[in-house]
C-alpha positions in Angstrom: 80.2 82.5 99.8 82.2 85.7 100.5 79.6 88.5 100.2 82.1 91.1 99.0 83.2 88.9 96.0 79.7 87.7 95.4 78.5 91.3 95.0 81.5 92.2 92.8 80.9 89.1 90.6 77.2 89.7 90.2 77.9 93.4 89.3 80.5 92.3 86.7 78.2 89.8 85.1 75.4 92.5 84.8 77.5 95.5 83.7 77.7 94.5 80.1 81.5 94.9 79.9 82.2 91.2 79.5 81.5 89.2 76.4 80.4 85.7 77.0 82.1 82.5 75.8 81.8 78.8 76.6 83.9 75.9 77.6 86.9 77.9 78.8 87.5 80.5 81.5 88.6 83.1 78.9 89.1 83.2 75.2 89.8 85.9 72.6 86.0 86.2 72.3 85.1 86.5 76.0 84.8 84.8 79.4 82.6 82.1 80.9 80.9 83.1 84.1 83.7 81.5 86.2 86.3 83.4 84.1 84.5 86.6 85.1 84.9 85.6 88.7 88.7 85.0 88.2 89.0 88.4 86.5 87.1 90.1 89.3 89.4 88.5 91.9 92.6 89.5 90.1 92.7 90.4 86.4 96.6 90.5 86.5 96.8 86.7 86.8 95.9 86.0 83.2 98.7 84.5 81.2 98.8 83.5 77.5 100.2 80.1 76.8 100.3 79.0 73.2 97.7 81.6 72.3 95.3 80.4 75.1 94.5 82.3 78.3 95.3 80.7 81.6 94.7 82.0 85.1 97.7 81.5 87.4 96.5 80.7 90.9 98.2 81.3 94.2 99.4 77.6 94.2 101.3 78.4 90.9 99.0 76.1 88.9 97.5 77.4 85.6 93.8 77.0 85.0 92.2 77.0 81.5 88.7 75.5 81.9 88.1 74.9 85.6 87.7 77.3 88.5 91.1 77.4 90.3 90.9 75.4 93.6 92.3 78.4 95.5 89.2 80.4 94.4 86.6 77.7 95.1 88.2 77.1 98.5 88.5 80.8 99.4 85.0 81.6 98.4 83.5 78.3 99.5 82.1 77.3 96.1 81.4 73.5 96.1 82.1 71.2 93.2 78.3 70.9 92.7 77.8 74.6 92.5 80.7 75.0 90.1 79.3 72.2 87.9 75.9 73.9 87.9 77.4 77.2 86.9 79.3 75.5 84.0 76.0 73.8 83.0 74.2 77.1 83.0 76.9 78.9 81.0 78.0 76.2 78.6 75.0 73.8 78.1 72.0 76.0 78.8 73.7 79.0 77.4 72.0 81.4 79.9 73.2 85.0 79.5 75.3 86.6 82.2 72.3 88.5 83.7 70.4 85.2 84.1 73.5 83.5 85.7 73.9 86.5 88.0 70.3 86.0 89.2 71.0 82.3 89.8 74.1 83.3 91.9 72.0 85.8 93.9 69.4 83.2 94.7 71.6 80.1 95.2 75.1 81.1 96.5 
């Protein structure tokens, strides 16, 4: 994984500025851990469509619940790693500090 973005992502997860949500990248309540990564990469790419937040990727696709392919490819995040992050955030409900620790140790 790109070290620069990894460090920025971990710092953002730990800084307490992001509220946590589940099942979508971003909501009116907060972000999932992958939504924080999208925001760190470019917080100007968020669009609101029918009241829901979508992140517009470089390939002009809009993403609501999954990590944009351009990000996973650019940062070399595998589908298995993405699935594990979703599980930790949405199913296990680990907090951002715990997820940041997993990222530090595993990505």
